[in-house]
N, C-alpha and C positions, 0 to 999 in steps of 0.2 A: 178702608182707612188704617181700622186699629189692627186689623187681621195681618195687614203689608207690614206693619210697625213691630209687631211680634216674630214676625219670620225673620225681620232685621234682627231682632235681639237675644237670638239662640244660636248656637254653633256646637259642633261636634265634641263632647266630651271623651278626650281620647282616656282620662284615668278611666271614667265611667266603663270603655269598650274593655280594656286590660280586664277591669275587675269583673267583666261580664264572664271572660273566657276564664278568671280563676275561678268564679264559680260554677261554673261550668267543666270544671279540670276532669273528674272522672268521665263524661262524654268526652270530651277530646283524646282523654287517655285511651279509652276504648275505641273509640274510632281508630287514635294510631296505631293501637296494637293491631285491629283488623285489618286493615288494610295492607301492616307489614305482613302480618300472617299469608292472606291472600296472596300476595308478592312474593314473597317465600316458597309457598305451597305453589305459585305459577312457573318459579324461576325453577324448581327440583324438579317439576315434570318434564321442561324443555330439556329435548336432545341435547347433549352438550356438543360443542364445534371448536375443531382447533383452526389455527391460526397460523401462516409462515409466510416466508417471504423471501425472496432471494432477488439481488441488483446485478443489473449489466451497467458496465462502463464503455458508452460508443467512442471510439476514437479509430481513425489510421493508423494501420499497422500494417510492415511492409516486413519480407525476409531480411534479417542482418546481414545477409553475404549481400544483398543488391543495394543496400542503403547507402554505402560510401561508392560504388560505382554512378549510382545518379547523380551524386552530389557531386562529382568530380566531369559525369558531362553537364553539369550545370542544370539539371532537372531536380525541383524541390518537388518535395512531398505533400500529396494532395490535404485541402484545408479540411478541419474537423466540419465535421454536419452541423448544420444553424438549426433554430427551433421547427423549421416548418422539417427538415433531414430527419430530427429526432421523433416527432410525431410520426412519421412514415414509420418509423421504425416500431413507433406501438402498436399501431395498425399491423402492420407486419405479424407482429405477436400472438395478437389476437387473431389472425388472418384462420380460416375454414382448415385449410390443409395442414398448419404447423400444429393446431389442434386434433385436428385425425390423425396426423402420424403420433404424436405424444399416447392418444387413446389407443392406437395397435400396438405401439410398443411396450404400454406397461396392462394390454387386456382389459380397459376399463369397462367394456361393455359387457364382462362378466360379474362385475360388481353391482350389486342392489341397489345402492345407494346413485350411480350415475343411471341408473336408467329402471327408476320408481313404476312406470309406466309400463314392462312388461309385466308387473302383478297387480292390473289395476283392481280397487275398492268394490266391494260391492254397489256403492254409493256411484260410482262412477261408471259401472255398467248397466246401471238403472239410467244414467241421465243420456247413456250414450243408447241404448234401447228404444227411449223418447224422441230421440232426434235433436236434443237440448245439449249434449256436446259431441263433437267431434273424438273417433275411436283416435285414441294415440298409438293402438298396435297400427294404424294407416302409414304410419312413416318410419322409413327404414331404422334399425337399429343404431347406427352412427351418427342419425340427425336427432332421434334423441339423446344420445349421448352429448353433442356437440351441445344442445340445450341445454340442458344440465349445467354441463361444465362452466358456460359462458355465464349462467345465473352464479357459480361461485367463484369465478376468475377476476381479478383486478388488476390490469394494466396500467401504470402513469408512469410520468416523467415527475422526478422531483425536480422541485422548484429552483429556477437560475442552475443547473447543473445540466449534464450529458449523462447524466444516470439514469436508469429506466426501472422501475421495480415491478419484479411478479408477485404477486398475493394472491393465496390460493387458501378457502377453509374447506373442511371434512370434518368429517364424525369421525375418521381413524387419523390421531395427529400423522402416524407415519406417511400415510397419503397427502397428508396438506406439506411436507417437507420433501418428498420425492417427487410431487408433480412440480413443483416450480423448478426444481433441479433438472429434470427431463426435459421442459420446456427450453429451457436456458442450453441444452444440446444439442436439440434438436436446431431450433435459431442458428447457434452458431456452426452448426454442420450445414444448411441450409446457403449461407452465408460464401463458408469456404467453398461451397459448390459451387457457387455463382463465377465465385473467383475464377476456379479449376477448369469454368466453360470458357470462360473468356480467354484463357491462356492458350484452351489448346485448340480457337477456332484461331486466332494469332497465328501460332507455329503453322498450321496448316496455309494461311494466307501468303507467309514471309520467304517460306521455303523457295517457291518458283521467279518471288519478286529479287531472293539473292540473288540468284544464280544467272539471273539477265543483267542483274547490276553488275556483276563479274567480268563479265564478258566487255559490258559498256566503257567500265574504266579500263583497262587493258587495251583497247582503240584509241580511246582517249591520248593515255600518259604516251602512248607508240607516235599517235602526231604530233604530239610536242618535242619529244625528242628529233623525229626527222628535219622537221622545221628550224629546230636551235642551230641542225648542223649545216644546213642547208643555206643559212643567214648568217654564219660566222658570230653569233649571239651568244660567245662564250661567258659563263654567268662566274662571276667573283665572288659572289656573295649572296646574300638574301635580297631578291626582288635587283639586281644591278648586275651591268655587262662590263664586260673590258671596257668600250669603247668610254662608257660614263664614269666609271671608277677614273679613267687617263685624266679626261677632262676636269673633274672635281680636283685630283692631285696639282695639274697645273694651274686650277684657280686659285688653289690656297696658296701655293707659293708663289703667283702674280700679288697675290694680295697682301706677301710678308715682305717682298720685297719692295713695293711700293710703299710700305712704311717706311723699312730702314731708310732709304733716299730721302725723306719728308724729314725725318728726323736729323739725317745726317746738313743737309741743307739748312733744320731751323737752328742747329749748334754753330756751323759756322756763320750764321748772319748775326748772329747774339756774339760771335767775338770780335768778325766784323763793326760791327756796331760800339763797339766797348772802346775800341783803338779808335775809330774813327772820332769820337766827342774824346779821347782822352781821361776815360772815367779808368777805375782801379780793376785789371784785371784779373787780379786774386779774387773776384765776388765770380767768375765762372767757374762752372763746374768740371769744365773739361781743361781748366786750365790749373785750378788747385790740385786736380786729378794727376799732373804732371812730375814725376821726380823732380826733374831739373829746376822747374818754377819754386819747387819744396825747398831745396839745398839751397836757392838763392834767397828764399824769402826768408831760410834762418841765420845766413849772413846778414842779409839786410837788418834785420832784431839785432843780431850781435852788437854791429855799428854803430845802429842807433843808439845802442842803450851805453855803450861807451863814450859816444860824443855826450850824451845825458849826466854822464859821472864827469867827463873833464870841463865843460861847461859851468862845473862850481867854481872850480878851482882856478883854472885859465879861463884868460881873455878868448877873445871869438878870435881877433887876429894870430892867436899862436900856433906855432910849423903842426904842432901836431893834430890838434882839431882840424887844420887845413887839410892834412893827410888824410884821416877820419871823413872827410866830406867829399873828397875825392874819391875814395873807395867805394861811400857809397852810392854816388853819382854811377858808376862804372855797373855796380850792381844792379839798380833798376834798370840799364841799357839793355843787360842780359835778360833783364825778364822782360821788357818789352821783346827783344830780338826771339826770344822761344816762345813768345803767343804767337807770334809770326808765323811761327813751323807752323804751331798748333793749327792755323786757321789754314795754311796751306794744307793741310793731313785732311782736315774736316772735307776741305774744298773737292779733295781728292778722294774720298770716299761717297761723295753723293754723286761726283760723273761713275764712278764705277757701280753704284746704284740704278742709274739712270739706262746704262748700258744693259745691265742683266734685264731690266724691265722690258725694255726694246726686244730682247730676245723669249722673252715668255709669251709677249704679246706676239709674236710671229707660230710660237709653237701652239699657242691657244686657239689661234683662227683657225688650222690646220688641224685639231684634233675637235673642234665644232664643226666642221664637216663632214668628217666619217660617223660623227654624234648625230649627225640631224641622219644621215644614211641608215643609222643603226635604227635610231630610233621609228623607220617606218616600217622596217621588219620587226618590230619588236612588238607594235600594235597586232600582229597577227598571230606570233607566238603567245602573247596574251590573254587573247581570246581562246585559242585550244587550253593552256592551262586554267583559265576558268572552268572553261567545259569538266577538263579533268578534274579538277577540284571538289565540282559539285556534286559528279557523279559519285567521289570517290568518299564524301562525307555522308552522299544517302547509303552508302554501301555500308560505311562506318554505323551508321545509325539503325540501319535494319538487322545489322548482325547484333549488337548491343538488346536492341527486341528481342532478337530469337532468342540469343544465350538464358535473355530474361524469362523469357514466354516458357522455355526448355526446362528452365531451372522448375518453375513454380509448378509443373503438371502433378507435382507428389503433393497429398492432401494433408502434407505435414508440414511441410513448404509453404502451402497457402493460407496464414494466418487470419481468421474472420475480421472485420472493421468493429470488435465488440470481445468483451472480455469478461469476467466473471469478477465481482471484487466482493461480492456477500452471497457465499449460498446456504442455504434451507438448510435450516435445522427442526428435529423432531421437537415439537413444542411440546411441553411440560404444561402450562397452563390453560386453561379454558378460555376461549374470547369470547362465546358468549353459550350460556347467558351468564355475567355475570350477579352471583347470588346475593353476596351480600349489600354490594353498590342497590341493585334492583330493592331489596328489602328498605335499605333505607330511601331508598326514594319513595319506595311506597307509604312508608310509615310518614313522611314529609308531606305526600301529597294529604296522607289521612287526617294529617294535624291541621295544615291549610283548608281543606274542606270545611272541616269542622268545625274551625276558627270563624272562618269568614262566615258559614252558617250563624254562627252562635253574634259577628259583629251585623249582618243582614238584620237578623232579627230583632237585637239592640234599636239598630238605626229604624226600621218599621215603625216598631212600638211606640218610638218617643223616648224610651228610656236612658238612650243615650246624649241628648241633649242637653244644653246647659244654657243658663242665659249669660250675655255680654252683652259690652258696653254700657248703654244707660240702666238697661234691666239689671244688671251685674251692677249697679253703683249705688242700687236701693238699701239702704241702711239695716241693717239686723233688725231693728228694732219694727222696723214697717213688714219685712217677711213676717214675724212675730204675730203683730196684731193682724195680717192676711189671716195666718194659720187660725188665730183664737177666732179671728171673722165667721172663717168655716167653719167651725167647733160648736158656735154659738149661736149659726144657721139652720144645725140638725138638733140644736137642743129646744124643748119645750120653752111656752114663753116665760114661764115661772124661774126654768134653772137658768134661761139666757140673762134674768134679772139679777141673780145671784151673780152669776157669773162676769158680769162687769163690776163688783163691788172692784174698793182702791186694791191697787200694789200692796199697802200696808196691812192689811188683811191677809194677803196670800204669800206674805213673807213665812220660811219655816221658823221654828223656834230655835234658837243658840243652841241649846244640848239635846237632843232627842233622847237619850237617857236613861231622863228620869218620866219619862211616859208619853203615851203618843199627843199629839196636835190636837185641840178641841176645834176643829173645824164646823161651824155654824151654818155653812152654806150645804146645799142640797148637794147629791152625787153627780159626781161632772161624769160627760159620755165616755165612756171607751172607744179607742180606735177602730177594736176589733167589732164597734156594735153594726155599721153598715154593711156587711159582709153576708153578701147572700148562700147558704148551705146549699150542696151538693144536693141532688134528687137519690142518689146511690148514700149519703149521710143519714136524710131523714130516713129512709127505711131502714137503716140496721138502726138508729134512734127507735123506731117503731117497735120494733122487734126485742127490743137490746131488754125492757121489764119493765114492771109497775112499780111507786111508791110505796107498796105494799111488803115489800121484800125488803125495805129498808130497815135498820133498825128501828124498836119502838121509840116514839117521840116521847113517851112518859122517861125515860133515863135523860132527855138533855138537860134537866136540870139538876139532876146529882151530879152528873159530869160537865156543868160550866166552867167550873172553880180551874178544872183541869184542862182546859183549852187554852194556856195563855200561849205570849209569847215564848219564853223562854222553855217552856214546857214542847212548843213545837220544833224551836232550836234542838236541843236537846234531843228528841225522836230523828230529824234529819240529819245529824250528825252521826247519831249511833245506829244508825240504816243505810249510810252514805248515798242517800238521794241526790242525785247527781243533776236532776232538770224538775221543776216543778211548774205549774202556772198560778201564780195568786190573785183570784178572783174579789173585788171589792164591791161590794153591791151598794155600802155604804160611801162611797166615791171617796174622798180624801183623808176622810178617817181612816179607813181598812187601808190605803196607799201608803198612811203613815205607818203603820202599825208593821208592813210588809219592807218598810225602810227601816225599823226597829230589828226585823228577824232577821235580814241579811246581816249588818252588824253585830248581832248576836254572834249569828254564825262564824263572823270574821274574827270575834276573839278569840275563838276556838283553835283559831291559825291554819283554816281553812280558806284558799282564795274562792273567794266568792264571788258573784255578779250579778247585779239587777238591771233587768232590761226594761224601761221605761215605754209603756205601752196605751199609757192615759191620754185621754183627752186634756187635762188639767196641766200633765207636766209636772203633779206632784211630786217624784222621786226625783226627779231631776231639780228642781228648785231645792229639794229638800239636802242633796247630796252634791251637784255639780257646783264648780266655783260660775257658774254662769249660764241662766237661762238660754243660751244665743249659741250654746258649744252645739257641733254636728252630730248626730242621732243616728240611731235606728231609721226614720224616713229619710236620712240623705244616703245611708248603704241601698237603702231599696231602690231608688229613684237612679243610683249610679252617680250620685254629687260627691262621694267619700266611700275610703275603705274603712279595712278593719283599724289600722293602726290610728286614724283618727276618730273614730267615734267612742272609743273607750278611754275613759277618765277616774281618777283618781276619786275615791269621797274625800268631801273634808274631814270629817269627823273619825274617821275608822278605817280602817285596810280593807276593806271591799270595794268595789269596780264598782262604775254602773257607767249603761249604755243610755244618752239622753234621748228625748223624745225627737230632738231633731229638728230642722227648720224649712224641710221641705214641703212639698204641699202633700197632706194628709190624703187625699183621694187618691191623686197618683200614686203614692208609699203602697197604698192598700193593693194597689192593683197587681205586688207581687208576694201579696201572701203566701206563696207556694214556694216561694225561696227563702221567707223566712223560716219554715220547718229544717231548712238545710244550716239554716247562721247559727241558730240553736244548737244542732249537731255538731256543729265543727268548735263554737265557744265550749260546749260540756268536755269536748276533748282537751280543751287547755284550763278548765277553770273543776275544782272540787265538785263545787254547787253556783246555778245557774237559776235564776228565781224570775219568770215573767211576769213583770205585773201586769196587767190587763185593764187594771179600774174596773167599773161598772159592767163587766162584758157579762154578754148572754153565753145559754151552753151554744148555742150554734157556732156561735164568733170562735169560740173555744176548740169545737172539733174540728174548726176550721184548719185552726192552728196548729192543733196535735198530731190528728190524723192516726191517733192513738189513745184506744180505750186504757192503756197501763200505764201510760202518765200521770205523775201524784197532781193532784187539785188543791191550794189552800182557798178553804172559804174565810178571807177575813173579813169578818162580822162585829168588831167593838161594838157593845154597847147594844147589840142586837133583838130583839123578844125573839120566842122558842118558838114562833108560826112560821117567822120570816127565815130561819136556820131552817126549821124543817120543809121549808118550801123549795129553798137551796137543792140542800141536800135532796130532796125530789125530782128535782131536775134534773140534778148530774148523774143522779143514779139511774133515770129512766134512759138517759143519753148512753148508758153501760160502761160509766167509770166505775172502777171498782175501787180506786187509792183516792181517799177522800177525806183531806185534813181539816179540820175545824180551828179559828184561831179566833177567839172573842174578846181577849184581855187577858190582865196578868194572871199569873200561875204556878203549878209547879211541877203537877206529873204530865205524863206523854200526852201528846192531844190526837192518839190517833182515833177514829172515828170510824168506823166498819162501814162501808160502801155495800153494795151489792154479793162483793164476794162473802165479805165477813158474817152476812146476812144466811 
């Protein structure tokens, strides 16, 4: 159950994964360059191929001199090909007959590129000899050329169009352009030839048919003329005879006369009704239109006006008024008499129209009888005319088709149903291989493969996992206690008791420049204490030499005052020591002296960095703002990056990388990467000091892997026997540059190792 809980409390650390790629950037770069180089070499060795393309537009094409005739005769042009028709033309372009024709025209069978089997290799001959392969020479040369030609040819229909593309690739750029153009020419020639064959066959068939039709048309027209003269069916217009035309004219005149009669009767009836009812005749149009009525109406109006004027000044019985009224009555009588005359005129007009109607009816009956007899004769005439018309139309159709087929027998007048819209041109760029893109792809493949390998290694090793959820919410103090508990578990019983002293005794002094801190505790364990040495390193240490080759121990007492912190700092500055490994067998006292050394070097305006690899984290407590800041162990497990673990010293210009908060045993699994970390930091800082605490020689050798590395033995207050023992051990391990730092002093601290002896 706890195991399941721990699996739920971890997640993939993306920052750690990218950090692992950055730490192995040289490997990634080498893999990228190697793959890019292999891709470049492979692409350079491949024979370049060139590619060119020609395009055809499939459309119905007719000669210009026949298009107008077709439209006049009502014939529309053939519709354009559909999708299936275009696909059929694509297959025609890939047909063996067309390709063989192109190969014969361009003599491709003479080129080795199109007949590689003509000169088989030794391996091919052996395979044929043992029966493992069929001999390519068994095929005809045309078949071999056809097979190779098809492998280089691509014919396709351009999407959503009636355009066909002909694409060809070849080692020779000239052939890559000439072959598609030649294929297009042969295709157009085949299409035009097919039309020529069709027209020739049509011409041969139409010639005798036209001769027979001409004779039939002549006979039919002769029969029509004879029948028309015998039946007295004289034509008076289109589809009409004399009897029909006469009947039509009489009918039209009869209708007009009937209309006039009805109009006259209606007008007379209206006048008769007005007179009978005593109405005003001047309301009738026929009465008003009479000139006599108009003059009488004018006189009536004048007299009426005089009566009105005089009635204002004279009495009704005045003689003048009476005379005027008598004149008015006479005029009105004349108007009435004139109206009676108009009525009589209208009645006479109606009677005349009726008589004309009677005569027309008699004529119509006579013409009807003649027309009926002519209609019976016309039935036979129309039958003969239909026969003659049908023969004539068929003859005209055959004649038009014959003339059209005759004019198309020439190849120049029979265009193919396709045309070239884009001719192939000689290519100037290589189609394959593209060296630059292939090289870039190869480099990217190398980068991705190497990065994936690094990521998988980080995931399978567990270094790319980090706590999440409840595990990530544990306070930093609990993490520190877990680390300290792990360190205390590895300490002896008496050291563990001392290590558990109250935090009050572990706090650093306020000002470290006045002297080292006097710590009464026993030495704390180093992070390098549990690292097992490699077998090769043990053999090198055995063969390195014996302690007898070191400087005589009698000189230690005379030089003890010279191995001070200031002297060591001056020596490192003057000799430009970039990386030094500090070992403090006395524990936090030696680590405190190393911190003072780093601060002293930083005062010389040198960028100085100290890396805390002690188990007690003494440099971290003395220099960092907090003992829980991320440090070197977090970097080694992938929980932090460089920018997160480098911090400034509280009391000087030096920098410090704290011990960190990660699991120490898990972090020390990446001890091999620590050397690369130190090397990278040495490029950015003038001096890098790695404080290892009370580490043994085997742990230092595993860390450095270089016997030329400067070693600082920080032994404040140590006796001569302890100093001799430590120098003896490092000298036996092969380290030739060993510096001793025992306390305050003035002269250089150089203590010769094996090389000085």
